[in-house]
C-alpha positions, 0 to 999 in steps of 0.5 A: 519962458520955454515952450511946453512940450509939443504933442504932450500935456504942458507941465502944470505949475503948482505944488506936488508931493510924492505922498498925497498925505504930506501935501499940507506940510510945507516942510515935506522932504518929498515936496516939489513946487513948479512955477514956470522955469523954477522947480523947488525941491526940499533941498534944491532950487532948479531952473528948467530948460526947454521941454522936448516933445517927449518931456525931456528937459535939463534942470540946472540946480543948486543945493547947499552951495553945490551946483549941477545939471540933471537930465530928466523927463517930466510928463503929466499923468492926469493931475500927477507929474511923473519925473524920471531921471537916473535914479528912476521914476517918481510919481508926484501927486498934485496938492490942492490949492 
């Protein structure tokens, strides 16, 4: 498993959602599940590389038969996870459980 970010909080495995009220919906289109190197979005399955000291990482993803690599920054903000990529920043709320 790649080491956690140096100088920052390690990414916390669990289920997150952009909308806290959607946490109970396993079919939520804004859901993200982290399990070690595995990141699962609504329509994409990704494997993350090593996390840099600033939270930078690369996701190797497959979705609907297509594959791509995504450069992102992911940092914990309390119990929330801020993910920033070319599309901007999104704050995922940690779901209970």
